[in-house]
C-alpha positions as CSV (number, residue, x, y, z in Angstrom):
1,M,-11.2,28.0,1.4
2,S,-12.3,27.6,-2.3
3,I,-10.9,24.7,-4.3
4,E,-8.9,27.2,-6.5
5,T,-7.1,28.8,-3.5
6,K,-6.2,25.5,-1.8
7,P,-2.4,25.1,-1.9
8,I,-0.9,22.7,-4.4
9,V,0.8,19.9,-2.5
10,L,2.1,17.5,-5.2
11,T,3.2,18.3,-8.7
12,V,4.3,15.7,-11.3
13,D,6.2,17.5,-14.1
14,H,7.2,15.8,-17.4
15,L,7.6,12.4,-15.7
16,Q,9.0,9.6,-17.8
17,K,9.7,6.0,-16.8
18,S,11.3,3.3,-19.0
19,F,12.2,-0.3,-18.2
20,G,15.0,-1.0,-20.7
21,D,13.5,-0.1,-24.1
22,H,9.9,-0.2,-22.9
23,E,8.6,3.3,-22.1
24,V,5.9,2.9,-19.5
25,L,5.3,6.6,-18.7
26,K,5.6,9.3,-21.4
27,D,5.7,12.9,-20.3
28,I,3.2,12.9,-17.4
29,S,2.3,16.2,-15.8
30,F,-0.4,17.1,-13.3
31,S,-0.9,18.8,-9.9
32,I,-2.9,17.9,-6.8
33,R,-4.3,20.4,-4.3
34,Q,-4.8,20.0,-0.6
35,G,-7.9,17.9,0.0
36,D,-8.2,16.7,-3.6
37,V,-9.5,13.1,-4.1
38,V,-8.2,12.1,-7.5
39,S,-8.9,8.7,-9.1
40,I,-6.6,7.3,-11.8
41,I,-8.4,4.8,-14.1
42,G,-7.3,3.0,-17.3
43,S,-6.6,-0.4,-18.7
44,S,-4.0,-2.8,-17.2
45,G,-0.6,-1.8,-18.5
46,S,-1.5,1.8,-19.0
47,G,1.1,2.9,-16.4
48,K,-1.2,3.7,-13.5
49,S,0.7,1.7,-10.8
50,T,4.1,2.7,-12.2
51,L,3.1,6.3,-11.8
52,L,2.2,5.8,-8.1
53,R,5.5,3.9,-7.5
54,C,7.5,6.7,-9.1
55,I,5.7,9.3,-6.9
56,N,6.7,7.2,-3.9
57,F,10.2,6.6,-5.3
58,L,9.7,2.8,-5.2
59,E,10.7,3.2,-8.8
60,T,13.3,5.8,-9.9
61,P,11.8,8.1,-12.6
62,T,13.8,8.1,-15.9
63,A,13.2,11.8,-16.4
64,G,11.0,14.6,-14.9
65,T,10.5,15.8,-11.4
66,I,8.1,15.3,-8.5
67,S,7.6,18.2,-6.2
68,F,6.0,18.3,-2.8
69,H,5.0,21.7,-1.5
70,G,7.1,23.2,-4.3
71,K,10.3,21.4,-3.4
72,N,11.9,18.6,-5.4
73,A,10.9,15.5,-3.6
74,D,14.1,13.6,-4.6
75,T,16.7,16.3,-3.8
76,E,15.2,18.8,-1.4
77,W,13.3,16.5,1.0
78,N,14.7,14.0,3.4
79,S,13.6,10.6,2.1
80,A,12.1,9.3,5.4
81,E,10.2,12.6,6.0
82,Y,8.8,12.5,2.4
83,H,7.7,8.9,2.8
84,A,6.0,9.8,6.1
85,K,4.1,12.7,4.5
86,V,3.3,10.9,1.2
87,G,2.0,7.5,2.4
88,M,1.0,4.5,0.3
89,V,-1.5,1.6,0.6
90,F,-0.6,-1.4,-1.6
91,Q,-2.9,-3.9,-3.2
92,S,-1.0,-6.7,-1.5
93,F,-1.2,-5.1,2.0
94,N,2.5,-5.5,2.8
95,L,1.9,-6.1,6.5
96,F,4.7,-7.6,8.6
97,G,3.6,-11.3,9.2
98,N,5.6,-11.7,12.4
99,M,4.0,-8.7,14.1
100,T,0.5,-8.2,15.6
101,V,-1.9,-5.7,14.1
102,L,-1.0,-3.2,16.7
103,K,2.7,-3.5,16.3
104,N,2.3,-3.3,12.5
105,C,0.8,0.1,13.1
106,M,3.4,1.2,15.6
107,A,6.7,0.1,13.9
108,G,6.9,2.9,11.3
109,Q,5.9,5.6,13.8
110,M,8.7,4.6,16.2
111,R,11.4,4.0,13.6
112,V,10.7,6.9,11.2
113,L,8.9,9.5,13.3
114,K,10.8,8.6,16.5
115,R,7.6,8.5,18.6
116,D,7.8,6.8,21.9
117,K,6.0,3.5,22.5
118,K,3.1,5.1,24.4
119,E,2.4,7.8,21.7
120,A,2.8,5.3,18.9
121,E,0.3,2.9,20.6
122,E,-2.3,5.6,21.2
123,K,-2.0,6.8,17.6
124,A,-2.2,3.2,16.2
125,L,-5.3,2.4,18.3
126,F,-7.0,5.6,17.3
127,Y,-6.7,4.7,13.6
128,L,-7.5,1.0,14.1
129,E,-10.7,2.1,15.8
130,K,-11.4,4.4,12.9
131,V,-11.2,1.5,10.4
132,G,-13.0,-0.9,12.7
133,M,-10.0,-3.1,13.4
134,A,-9.2,-2.2,17.1
135,P,-10.7,-5.6,18.3
136,Y,-8.1,-7.4,16.3
137,R,-5.1,-5.5,17.8
138,D,-3.4,-8.7,19.0
139,A,-4.1,-10.8,15.9
140,R,-1.4,-11.5,13.3
141,P,-2.0,-10.9,9.6
142,S,-2.4,-14.6,8.8
143,Q,-5.5,-14.7,11.1
144,L,-7.3,-11.9,9.1
145,S,-9.4,-11.8,5.9
146,G,-8.1,-9.8,2.9
147,G,-10.5,-6.9,3.7
148,Q,-9.3,-6.8,7.3
149,K,-5.7,-6.8,6.3
150,Q,-6.3,-3.9,3.9
151,R,-8.1,-1.9,6.7
152,V,-5.1,-2.5,8.9
153,A,-2.8,-1.4,6.1
154,I,-4.8,1.8,5.8
155,A,-4.7,2.4,9.6
156,R,-0.9,1.9,9.5
157,A,-0.5,4.5,6.8
158,L,-2.8,7.0,8.6
159,A,-0.8,6.5,11.8
160,M,2.1,8.2,10.1
161,D,0.0,11.4,9.8
162,P,0.5,11.7,6.0
163,E,-0.6,14.7,4.0
164,V,-1.2,12.7,0.9
165,L,-2.2,9.0,0.7
166,L,-1.5,7.0,-2.4
167,F,-3.7,3.9,-3.0
168,D,-2.5,1.4,-5.5
169,E,-5.6,-0.6,-6.5
170,P,-6.4,-1.3,-2.9
171,T,-9.4,-3.6,-3.6
172,S,-8.0,-5.7,-6.5
173,A,-6.7,-8.5,-4.3
174,L,-9.9,-8.8,-2.3
175,D,-12.8,-11.1,-2.7
176,P,-15.9,-9.2,-4.0
177,E,-17.7,-9.3,-0.7
178,M,-14.8,-7.6,1.0
179,V,-14.4,-4.7,-1.4
180,G,-17.3,-2.8,0.1
181,E,-15.8,-2.6,3.6
182,V,-12.5,-1.1,2.3
183,L,-14.3,1.4,0.0
184,E,-16.4,2.5,2.9
185,V,-13.2,3.4,4.9
186,M,-11.9,5.2,1.8
187,R,-15.1,7.2,1.4
188,D,-14.9,8.3,5.1
189,L,-11.3,9.4,4.5
190,A,-12.3,11.4,1.5
191,K,-15.0,13.2,3.5
192,S,-12.4,14.0,6.2
193,G,-10.4,16.1,3.8
194,L,-7.4,13.8,3.3
195,T,-5.6,14.3,0.0
196,M,-5.9,11.1,-1.9
197,L,-4.6,9.7,-5.2
198,V,-6.3,6.4,-6.0
199,V,-5.5,4.0,-8.7
200,T,-8.7,2.0,-9.0
201,H,-10.9,-0.3,-11.1
202,E,-13.9,0.6,-8.9
203,M,-15.7,3.0,-11.3
204,A,-18.5,3.8,-8.8
205,F,-15.8,5.0,-6.3
206,A,-14.2,7.1,-9.1
207,K,-17.5,8.5,-10.1
208,D,-19.1,9.2,-6.7
209,V,-16.2,10.0,-4.4
210,S,-13.5,11.6,-6.5
211,G,-13.4,15.3,-7.3
212,R,-11.3,14.5,-10.3
213,V,-10.6,11.6,-12.6
214,I,-7.5,11.0,-14.7
215,F,-7.8,8.5,-17.5
216,M,-4.4,7.0,-18.5
217,D,-3.8,5.2,-21.8
218,A,-0.5,3.7,-23.0
219,G,1.6,5.7,-20.6
220,V,0.0,9.1,-21.2
221,I,-2.8,11.1,-19.5
222,A,-5.5,10.9,-22.2
223,E,-8.1,12.8,-20.1
224,D,-8.2,14.7,-16.8
225,D,-11.5,16.1,-15.7
226,V,-14.3,16.1,-13.2
227,P,-16.2,12.8,-12.9
228,S,-19.4,14.1,-14.5
229,E,-17.4,15.0,-17.7
230,I,-15.3,11.8,-17.8
231,F,-18.3,9.4,-17.2
232,V,-21.0,11.3,-19.1
233,N,-19.2,13.3,-21.7
234,P,-15.7,11.9,-22.3
235,K,-13.8,13.9,-25.0
236,Q,-11.4,11.2,-26.2
237,P,-12.4,8.1,-28.2
238,R,-10.1,5.9,-26.0
239,T,-11.9,7.1,-22.9
240,R,-15.3,6.3,-24.4
241,E,-14.1,2.9,-25.5
242,F,-12.6,2.0,-22.1
243,L,-15.7,3.2,-20.2
244,S,-18.1,1.4,-22.5
245,R,-16.2,-1.8,-21.9
246,V,-15.8,-1.6,-18.1
247,L,-19.3,-0.2,-17.4
248,Q,-20.9,-3.1,-19.3
249,R,-19.5,-5.7,-16.9
């Protein structure tokens, strides 16, 4: 199936989000097709994480709509079903500290998807194996490194069988030597055909793994193109300024 004929799974249409008088997102519109890997880059405060939180309804949009498979995600989808299909991986892991790694990956399946214990355990172990964390099945989050916690968080999200996975700066809370192991898991997921929307500061990931890069600036999409255009031939002065600053580090 060519990229053009792959179905659109997620559409953001004229999305706005304000906190009091502060407008964080100003008229954001874009679509994602099945299998797309889209990186969102931009300076801190540009609205990237707020956009992801609105898509996942952790924040309520002030205006605009989010559609999943052509249906309004807020009014035409059951909330639990939508959250299972559009998963999220957070920068701070959000693991349950009182549960083992295995139980962290089973809880959502049993509660939301109503899977029995045996099926949930099999699914959890499958994805823990996939991210290299099966040997730690009985450990608690406090016994793991940051990179290990994030890999468990990714396994937990995958165990829900999402169609789209949102990543909110998944490596920003990690020590530099742990970033690589998480990015490697994400590269493998991209190759598997999972639809991914990734807010990231990792320019190499955005450049090498994404099929598309969105550059956000001051609450708007300033540029949306393939990585070769964004990184080699950016159209907007702000994009050029941002990239010249981050790529010099």
